[in-house]
C-alpha positions as CSV (number, residue, x, y, z in Angstrom):
1,M,-7.3,47.3,56.2
2,L,-6.6,43.8,57.6
3,G,-10.3,43.0,57.1
4,A,-10.2,44.1,53.5
5,K,-7.1,41.9,52.8
6,L,-8.9,39.0,54.5
7,V,-12.0,39.4,52.4
8,F,-10.0,39.7,49.2
9,T,-7.9,36.7,50.1
10,V,-11.0,34.5,50.8
11,M,-12.7,35.6,47.6
12,R,-9.9,35.3,45.2
13,P,-10.1,33.1,42.0
14,R,-10.4,29.3,42.2
15,T,-12.7,29.5,45.3
16,L,-16.4,28.5,45.5
17,L,-17.5,31.4,43.4
18,G,-14.6,31.4,40.9
19,S,-16.5,29.5,38.1
20,R,-19.6,31.8,38.1
21,T,-20.7,34.1,35.2
22,P,-20.1,37.9,35.1
23,A,-23.9,38.4,35.6
24,F,-23.8,36.4,38.8
25,H,-20.9,38.6,40.1
26,A,-22.7,41.7,39.2
27,G,-25.9,40.6,41.0
28,V,-23.8,39.7,44.1
29,S,-22.1,43.1,44.0
30,I,-25.6,44.9,43.9
31,V,-26.9,42.8,46.7
32,L,-23.9,43.5,48.9
33,L,-24.0,47.2,48.1
34,I,-27.8,47.5,48.9
35,L,-27.2,45.6,52.1
36,A,-24.4,47.9,53.1
37,A,-26.5,50.9,52.3
38,T,-29.4,49.6,54.3
39,L,-27.3,48.7,57.4
40,D,-25.7,52.2,57.3
41,S,-29.2,53.8,57.0
42,V,-31.0,51.8,59.6
43,R,-28.1,51.8,62.2
44,P,-29.7,49.0,64.3
45,F,-27.1,49.4,67.0
46,G,-26.8,53.2,66.8
47,R,-23.5,53.4,64.9
48,S,-22.4,53.7,61.3
49,Y,-21.8,50.6,59.2
50,S,-20.0,52.4,56.3
51,I,-17.3,49.8,56.5
52,F,-19.7,47.3,54.8
53,Y,-19.3,49.3,51.5
54,L,-15.8,47.7,51.4
55,F,-17.3,44.2,50.7
56,P,-19.0,45.1,47.4
57,V,-15.9,47.0,46.4
58,F,-13.5,44.2,47.0
59,Y,-15.9,41.6,45.6
60,T,-16.3,43.6,42.4
61,A,-12.6,44.1,42.2
62,W,-12.0,40.3,42.5
63,A,-14.7,39.5,40.0
64,L,-13.1,41.9,37.5
65,R,-9.5,40.4,38.3
66,G,-8.0,43.9,37.9
67,R,-5.8,45.8,40.4
68,L,-6.4,49.0,38.5
69,E,-10.2,48.7,38.7
70,M,-9.9,47.9,42.4
71,G,-7.9,51.1,43.0
72,I,-10.5,53.1,41.1
73,H,-13.3,51.5,43.2
74,L,-11.5,52.3,46.4
75,L,-10.9,55.9,45.2
76,I,-14.6,56.4,44.3
77,L,-15.6,54.9,47.7
78,F,-13.3,56.9,49.9
79,T,-13.9,60.1,47.9
80,A,-17.6,59.7,48.5
81,Y,-16.9,58.8,52.2
82,L,-14.7,61.9,52.7
83,R,-17.3,64.1,51.1
84,N,-19.9,62.8,53.5
85,L,-17.6,63.5,56.4
86,A,-16.9,67.0,55.2
87,S,-20.6,67.7,54.8
88,G,-21.4,66.4,58.3
89,E,-23.4,63.4,57.0
90,R,-22.8,60.1,58.7
91,V,-24.2,57.7,56.1
92,F,-24.4,57.3,52.4
93,T,-27.7,58.3,50.8
94,F,-29.3,55.9,48.4
95,N,-28.5,58.2,45.5
96,R,-24.9,58.2,46.3
97,V,-25.0,54.4,46.6
98,T,-26.6,54.3,43.2
99,G,-24.0,56.6,41.8
100,T,-21.3,54.3,43.2
101,L,-23.0,51.3,41.7
102,V,-23.3,53.0,38.3
103,A,-19.6,53.7,38.4
104,F,-18.9,50.1,39.3
105,A,-21.1,49.0,36.4
106,F,-19.4,51.3,33.9
107,I,-15.9,50.3,35.0
108,G,-16.9,46.6,34.9
109,F,-18.4,47.1,31.4
110,M,-15.2,48.6,30.1
111,W,-13.1,46.0,31.6
112,E,-15.2,43.2,30.3
113,R,-15.2,44.8,26.9
114,R,-11.4,44.9,26.9
115,R,-11.3,41.3,28.0
116,Y,-13.6,40.3,25.2
117,I,-11.7,42.2,22.6
118,A,-8.5,40.6,23.7
119,A,-10.1,37.2,23.7
120,L,-11.5,37.8,20.2
121,Q,-8.2,38.9,18.9
122,Q,-6.6,35.8,20.3
123,V,-9.3,33.6,18.7
124,N,-8.9,35.5,15.5
125,A,-5.1,34.9,15.5
126,E,-5.6,31.2,16.2
127,L,-8.1,31.0,13.4
128,E,-5.7,32.7,11.1
129,D,-3.0,30.2,12.1
130,R,-5.3,27.3,11.5
131,V,-6.5,28.7,8.1
132,Q,-2.9,29.2,7.1
133,A,-1.9,25.6,8.3
134,R,-5.0,24.1,6.5
135,T,-4.2,26.1,3.3
136,Q,-0.6,24.9,3.4
137,S,-1.8,21.3,4.0
138,L,-4.3,21.6,1.1
139,T,-1.6,23.0,-1.1
140,E,0.7,20.1,-0.3
141,L,-2.1,17.6,-0.9
142,S,-2.9,19.3,-4.2
143,E,0.7,19.0,-5.1
144,R,0.8,15.3,-4.3
145,F,-2.4,14.7,-6.3
146,R,-0.9,16.6,-9.2
147,H,2.3,14.6,-8.9
148,A,0.2,11.4,-8.7
149,A,-1.7,12.4,-11.8
150,D,1.5,13.1,-13.6
151,V,2.9,9.7,-12.6
152,K,-0.3,8.0,-13.7
153,T,-0.2,9.8,-17.1
154,Q,3.4,8.9,-17.5
155,F,2.6,5.3,-16.5
156,L,-0.3,5.1,-19.1
157,R,2.0,6.6,-21.7
158,N,4.8,4.1,-20.9
159,M,2.4,1.1,-20.8
160,S,0.7,2.1,-24.0
161,H,4.1,2.3,-25.7
162,E,5.4,-0.9,-24.2
163,I,2.3,-2.9,-24.9
164,R,1.6,-1.6,-28.3
165,T,5.1,-2.3,-29.5
166,P,4.9,-6.1,-29.2
167,L,1.2,-6.1,-30.1
168,N,2.2,-4.4,-33.4
169,A,4.6,-7.2,-34.0
170,I,2.0,-9.8,-33.1
171,I,-0.6,-8.3,-35.5
172,G,1.9,-7.8,-38.3
173,V,3.4,-11.2,-38.0
174,T,0.0,-12.8,-37.9
175,S,-0.9,-11.1,-41.2
176,L,2.5,-12.2,-42.8
177,L,2.0,-15.8,-41.7
178,R,-1.1,-16.1,-43.9
179,D,1.1,-15.4,-47.0
180,A,4.3,-17.1,-45.8
181,K,5.8,-19.1,-48.7
182,G,8.7,-21.2,-47.3
183,E,9.2,-23.2,-44.1
184,E,12.2,-21.0,-43.2
185,E,10.1,-17.7,-43.4
186,R,7.3,-19.3,-41.5
187,S,9.6,-20.4,-38.7
188,E,11.2,-17.0,-38.4
189,L,7.8,-15.3,-38.2
190,I,6.7,-17.8,-35.5
191,D,9.8,-17.0,-33.5
192,T,9.0,-13.3,-33.7
193,L,5.4,-14.0,-32.7
194,D,6.5,-16.0,-29.7
195,Q,9.0,-13.4,-28.5
196,S,6.5,-10.6,-28.9
197,S,3.8,-12.5,-27.1
198,R,6.0,-13.3,-24.2
199,L,7.1,-9.7,-24.0
200,T,3.5,-8.5,-23.7
201,L,2.8,-11.1,-21.1
202,G,5.9,-10.0,-19.1
203,I,4.7,-6.4,-19.1
204,V,1.3,-7.5,-17.7
205,N,2.9,-9.7,-15.1
206,D,5.1,-6.8,-14.0
207,I,2.0,-4.6,-13.4
208,L,0.3,-7.4,-11.5
209,D,3.4,-8.1,-9.4
210,L,3.9,-4.5,-8.5
211,S,0.2,-4.1,-7.5
212,Q,0.6,-7.3,-5.3
213,I,3.7,-6.0,-3.6
214,E,2.2,-2.5,-2.9
215,A,-0.9,-4.1,-1.5
216,G,1.1,-6.4,0.7
217,R,-0.5,-9.5,-0.7
218,M,2.4,-11.2,-2.3
219,E,3.5,-14.3,-0.6
220,M,6.8,-16.2,-0.9
221,D,6.8,-19.9,-1.4
222,Q,9.0,-22.1,0.7
223,A,10.4,-25.1,-1.2
224,P,13.9,-26.7,-1.5
225,F,15.9,-25.5,-4.5
226,S,19.6,-25.1,-5.6
227,L,21.0,-21.6,-5.7
228,Q,23.7,-22.7,-8.2
229,S,21.2,-24.2,-10.6
230,T,19.0,-21.0,-10.4
231,V,22.0,-18.8,-11.3
232,R,22.9,-21.0,-14.2
233,D,19.3,-21.0,-15.4
234,V,19.2,-17.2,-15.5
235,L,22.5,-17.1,-17.4
236,G,21.1,-19.5,-19.9
237,M,18.0,-17.4,-20.5
238,V,20.1,-14.4,-21.6
239,E,23.0,-16.3,-23.3
240,A,21.6,-15.9,-26.8
241,E,21.1,-12.1,-26.5
242,A,24.5,-11.7,-25.0
243,R,26.1,-13.7,-27.8
244,M,24.3,-11.6,-30.5
245,K,25.8,-8.4,-28.9
246,G,29.2,-9.9,-28.6
247,L,29.2,-9.7,-24.8
248,T,31.3,-11.9,-22.5
249,L,28.8,-13.6,-20.2
250,S,30.4,-15.3,-17.2
251,D,29.6,-16.5,-13.6
252,N,31.7,-17.4,-10.6
253,T,29.5,-19.9,-8.9
254,P,31.4,-21.4,-6.0
255,E,32.0,-25.2,-6.1
256,C,31.4,-25.5,-2.4
257,R,28.8,-28.1,-1.2
258,L,26.1,-25.6,-0.3
259,G,23.3,-28.0,-1.0
260,M,19.7,-27.1,-1.2
261,V,18.1,-24.1,0.5
262,M,14.5,-23.2,1.4
263,G,12.8,-20.4,-0.4
264,D,11.0,-19.1,-3.5
265,A,13.1,-20.1,-6.5
266,R,10.7,-18.5,-9.0
267,R,10.9,-15.1,-7.3
268,L,14.7,-15.4,-6.9
269,R,14.9,-16.2,-10.6
270,Q,12.8,-13.1,-11.3
271,I,15.1,-10.9,-9.3
272,L,18.2,-12.2,-11.1
273,M,16.6,-12.1,-14.4
274,N,15.7,-8.4,-14.0
275,L,19.3,-7.6,-12.9
276,V,21.0,-9.7,-15.5
277,G,18.6,-8.8,-18.2
278,N,19.2,-5.1,-17.5
279,A,22.9,-5.6,-17.6
280,V,22.8,-7.2,-21.0
281,K,20.3,-4.6,-22.3
282,F,22.4,-1.6,-21.3
283,T,25.8,-3.0,-22.2
284,S,26.8,-2.5,-25.9
285,S,30.2,-4.1,-25.5
286,G,32.3,-5.7,-22.9
287,F,31.1,-8.1,-20.3
288,V,28.4,-9.1,-17.8
289,H,29.5,-11.0,-14.9
290,L,27.4,-12.7,-12.2
291,Q,28.9,-13.9,-8.9
292,L,27.4,-16.0,-6.1
293,Q,29.2,-15.8,-2.7
294,V,28.4,-17.7,0.5
295,L,29.2,-15.3,3.3
296,E,28.1,-17.4,6.2
297,Q,26.9,-20.9,6.7
298,A,26.1,-22.0,10.3
299,G,23.2,-23.1,12.5
300,G,21.1,-24.4,9.6
301,R,21.2,-21.1,7.7
302,C,23.3,-19.5,5.0
303,K,23.9,-15.9,4.0
304,V,24.7,-15.2,0.3
305,K,25.7,-12.3,-1.8
306,I,24.8,-12.2,-5.5
307,S,26.5,-9.6,-7.6
308,V,25.8,-8.6,-11.2
309,E,28.5,-6.5,-12.8
310,D,28.6,-5.0,-16.3
311,S,30.6,-2.6,-18.4
312,G,27.6,-0.7,-19.7
313,I,26.4,2.9,-19.8
314,G,26.4,3.4,-16.1
315,I,24.0,5.2,-13.9
316,P,24.0,8.9,-12.6
317,G,24.4,9.2,-8.8
318,D,21.1,11.1,-8.4
319,A,18.9,8.5,-10.3
320,H,15.9,7.1,-8.3
321,L,16.4,3.6,-9.7
322,F,14.1,1.7,-7.3
323,E,11.0,3.9,-7.8
324,K,8.3,2.7,-10.1
325,F,8.0,4.0,-13.6
326,T,11.6,5.5,-13.2
327,Q,14.6,5.3,-15.5
328,A,17.9,7.0,-15.1
329,D,17.2,9.2,-18.2
330,A,14.3,9.8,-20.5
331,S,16.6,9.2,-23.4
332,I,17.3,5.7,-22.0
333,G,13.7,4.7,-22.2
334,R,13.5,6.0,-25.9
335,K,16.7,4.1,-26.8
336,F,16.5,0.9,-24.8
337,G,12.7,0.6,-24.0
338,G,11.3,-0.7,-20.8
339,S,8.5,0.2,-18.5
340,G,10.5,1.3,-15.5
341,L,9.0,-1.3,-13.3
342,G,11.7,-3.9,-13.2
343,L,13.9,-2.5,-10.5
344,A,10.9,-1.5,-8.4
345,I,9.6,-5.0,-8.5
346,T,13.1,-6.3,-7.7
347,K,13.4,-4.1,-4.7
348,G,10.0,-5.1,-3.5
349,L,10.8,-8.9,-3.8
350,V,14.1,-8.5,-2.1
351,D,12.4,-6.7,0.8
352,L,9.8,-9.5,1.0
353,M,12.7,-12.0,1.3
354,G,14.2,-10.0,4.1
355,G,17.2,-9.1,2.1
356,Q,19.1,-6.0,0.9
357,I,19.8,-4.6,-2.5
358,E,22.4,-1.9,-3.4
359,V,24.1,-0.5,-6.5
360,E,27.4,1.0,-7.3
361,S,27.8,2.7,-10.7
362,E,29.7,5.4,-12.6
363,V,28.4,6.9,-15.9
364,G,30.3,5.4,-18.8
365,K,32.1,2.7,-16.8
366,G,29.3,0.3,-15.9
367,S,27.3,-0.8,-12.8
368,T,27.4,-3.4,-10.1
369,F,24.1,-4.5,-8.4
370,W,24.4,-6.8,-5.4
371,V,21.8,-8.6,-3.4
372,M,22.2,-9.9,0.1
373,L,19.9,-12.7,1.1
374,E,19.6,-15.3,3.9
375,F,18.1,-18.8,3.5
376,A,17.5,-21.8,5.6
377,L,19.3,-24.9,4.6
378,A,16.9,-27.6,3.3
379,E,16.8,-30.9,5.2
380,V,15.5,-32.9,2.3
381,E,16.3,-33.1,-1.3
382,P,13.7,-32.0,-3.8
383,R,11.8,-34.7,-5.6
384,A,13.1,-35.5,-9.1
385,E,11.0,-34.2,-11.9
386,V,9.1,-36.9,-13.8
387,K,9.8,-37.0,-17.4
388,Q,7.0,-36.4,-19.8
389,S,5.2,-39.4,-21.2
390,V,3.3,-39.4,-24.4
391,E,1.6,-42.7,-23.4
392,M,0.5,-41.1,-20.1
393,T,-1.2,-38.1,-21.7
394,Q,-3.0,-40.3,-24.3
395,A,-4.6,-42.3,-21.5
396,V,-6.0,-39.3,-19.7
397,R,-9.6,-38.4,-20.0
398,V,-10.1,-34.6,-19.8
399,L,-13.2,-32.4,-19.4
400,V,-12.8,-28.7,-20.1
401,A,-15.4,-26.1,-19.1
402,E,-14.7,-22.9,-21.2
403,D,-17.1,-20.4,-22.7
404,N,-14.7,-18.5,-24.9
405,V,-14.7,-19.8,-28.5
406,V,-11.1,-18.9,-29.2
407,N,-9.9,-20.6,-26.0
408,Q,-12.0,-23.6,-26.8
409,R,-10.2,-24.0,-30.2
410,L,-6.8,-23.5,-28.5
411,V,-7.4,-26.1,-25.9
412,R,-8.8,-28.5,-28.5
413,R,-5.6,-28.2,-30.4
414,F,-3.5,-28.8,-27.2
415,L,-5.6,-31.9,-26.4
416,D,-5.3,-33.2,-29.9
417,R,-1.5,-32.7,-29.8
418,L,-1.4,-34.6,-26.5
419,G,-3.7,-37.3,-27.7
420,C,-6.1,-37.0,-24.8
421,T,-9.6,-38.2,-24.8
422,A,-11.5,-35.0,-24.2
423,R,-14.9,-33.2,-24.0
424,I,-15.4,-29.4,-24.0
425,V,-18.5,-27.7,-22.5
426,T,-19.4,-24.0,-22.3
427,D,-20.5,-23.6,-18.6
428,G,-20.5,-25.1,-15.2
429,Q,-24.0,-26.7,-15.5
430,E,-22.9,-28.6,-18.6
431,A,-19.8,-29.7,-16.9
432,L,-21.8,-31.2,-14.0
433,E,-24.1,-33.0,-16.5
434,A,-21.0,-34.4,-18.3
435,L,-19.5,-35.6,-15.1
436,R,-22.7,-37.5,-14.3
437,A,-22.8,-39.1,-17.7
438,E,-19.0,-40.0,-18.3
439,S,-15.8,-40.7,-16.4
440,F,-13.0,-38.2,-16.4
441,D,-9.6,-38.1,-14.9
442,V,-9.2,-34.3,-14.6
443,V,-11.4,-31.3,-15.1
444,F,-10.1,-27.9,-16.4
445,M,-12.6,-25.3,-15.1
446,D,-12.8,-21.7,-16.2
447,C,-14.0,-19.5,-13.4
448,H,-16.1,-17.0,-15.2
449,M,-18.8,-18.5,-17.3
450,P,-22.6,-17.9,-18.0
451,V,-25.4,-20.0,-16.4
452,M,-23.1,-21.4,-13.7
453,D,-19.5,-20.2,-13.1
454,G,-16.6,-22.4,-12.2
455,Y,-16.6,-21.6,-8.4
456,E,-20.3,-22.7,-8.1
457,A,-19.9,-25.8,-10.2
458,T,-16.9,-26.9,-8.2
459,R,-18.8,-26.4,-4.9
460,V,-21.7,-28.5,-6.2
461,L,-19.2,-31.1,-7.4
462,R,-17.6,-31.3,-4.1
463,G,-21.0,-31.8,-2.5
464,M,-21.8,-34.8,-4.5
465,E,-21.0,-38.4,-3.4
466,G,-18.4,-40.3,-5.2
467,P,-14.7,-40.2,-5.9
468,R,-12.9,-36.8,-5.8
469,I,-12.1,-35.8,-9.3
470,P,-9.2,-33.3,-9.6
471,V,-10.4,-29.8,-10.7
472,V,-7.8,-27.3,-12.2
473,A,-8.8,-23.7,-12.3
474,M,-8.1,-22.3,-15.8
475,T,-8.5,-18.5,-15.6
476,A,-7.1,-15.1,-16.5
477,S,-7.8,-13.9,-12.9
478,V,-4.3,-14.3,-11.4
479,L,-4.2,-12.2,-8.2
480,M,-3.6,-13.9,-4.8
481,E,-7.3,-13.4,-3.8
482,D,-8.3,-15.1,-7.0
483,R,-6.2,-18.2,-6.3
484,E,-7.6,-18.3,-2.7
485,A,-11.1,-18.2,-4.0
486,C,-10.4,-21.1,-6.3
487,F,-9.0,-23.3,-3.5
488,A,-11.8,-22.2,-1.2
489,A,-14.3,-23.4,-3.8
490,G,-12.6,-26.9,-3.8
491,M,-10.3,-26.7,-6.8
492,D,-7.0,-28.5,-6.6
493,D,-4.6,-26.5,-8.8
494,F,-4.3,-23.2,-10.7
495,L,-3.5,-22.7,-14.4
496,A,-3.2,-19.0,-15.3
497,K,-4.1,-17.7,-18.7
498,P,-2.3,-17.3,-21.1
499,F,-0.6,-20.7,-20.9
500,S,1.6,-22.7,-23.2
501,L,1.4,-26.2,-24.4
502,E,4.0,-27.3,-21.9
503,D,2.1,-25.7,-19.0
504,F,-1.1,-27.5,-20.1
505,R,0.8,-30.8,-20.6
506,G,2.3,-30.6,-17.1
507,M,-1.1,-30.2,-15.5
508,V,-2.6,-33.1,-17.5
509,E,0.2,-35.4,-16.6
510,R,0.2,-34.4,-12.9
511,W,-3.4,-34.8,-12.2
512,G,-4.0,-37.5,-14.7
513,R,-1.4,-39.6,-12.9
514,V,-3.0,-38.9,-9.5
515,T,-6.3,-40.0,-10.7
516,R,-5.0,-43.1,-12.3
517,A,-3.2,-44.0,-9.0
518,C,-6.4,-43.6,-7.1
519,G,-8.6,-45.4,-9.6
520,S,-11.3,-42.6,-9.8
521,Q,-14.5,-43.1,-11.8
522,S,-17.4,-40.8,-12.7
523,I,-19.7,-39.3,-10.1
524,R,-22.7,-41.3,-11.2
């Protein structure tokens, strides 16, 4: 019994033979059984070796990892052994050995079958769990896709409505202008045309801004500006609309000597314009109040809080205001209009500035939006703006490369109004030929043209010997990567389409003055 325990202990799992296959264990059991039978039959030392039958028994029991099977094996073995003793036989015959081996094989087969069935059931359960988890995941993914499709459909519906509304005014006013009789009627129609055009451009800019924010490609400029002046500028933009609605428009700009701060004044103006514009839009009577508070000012930095309070319609507490294409109520969009992008863009811009935006509101009693921002104090004052000079623009020689006929006519009218000496060509190759033949102070280069586009023409121009002539990109591609491509090609500035006469005048004056100061000539 001690020897059996020793054998079973030595040959337990995780030993040298623990990683073998069932076929290997069966083979070892057969070899041990035949060896025991042979020794017991031969009796080389004149005594029985029946004890060797315990080796295949315990080995098979270990291989099968089952105490019940080990007991059955022992029972079979000792039953056969007692039968031999009762019959007077001293050894196992080969037939009895074979019978014992068959019994072992049958029990082993049943045990392995049970193990395989249990393993298959476990694998089947795991597969069912995986299928269920995958099905749930696909269902959730399908739901997200469906929601995205609904959002896209709603977005297209909103954009179609918002863009078609001012376009309808543009087309209608254009047709009325042809038959306008008096100067007063013509002036009124032109004002309507200007407002509708700017509204359409604003919608397109909102879409581009949102795409830039979501792609993480919007960058904040860092230049000195005045917070007080920016606040007053925004109020001035909405003053006329507020007066028409009979609203009290006020501000509480502190008189402290805050000085200039470093940041992106244009984007801050966009944030405030969205908030103040919404306040005026959704307020039928009462007031709109804008307040600028300096919370901290130390260590070359200042922390400010800008609040916009109104007495308008208010906002429900469960409204998701800062999500794109979202308004507090569908009826609000029908009554007041809007694409639902303004607050989403505002939230994105505030986040990019490292600030915080919150809202407090009650339906029917108005709303208060406040923005918390931090700026570095500017060490230098911004350069004073140079006043426009008619004589300056008349002295500038301009080359324009533009393939669109309508844009050519528009730029020609602008140049005539400014009194510039100008030449217009239709592609980059013609622009290079004109630069070889004549002297120009500034080149306005469209980026997408036949024969040779603006990028290639500028690269060729920069590779030529001679003075550096300023090149201003004049393009409708206004994303950040488009601007980077222009500067990488060697262009000096960027004029986004559509542009106004004042935008065009500013570029002519700026770069015409630079060229005049440097005394540039042609590239001949």
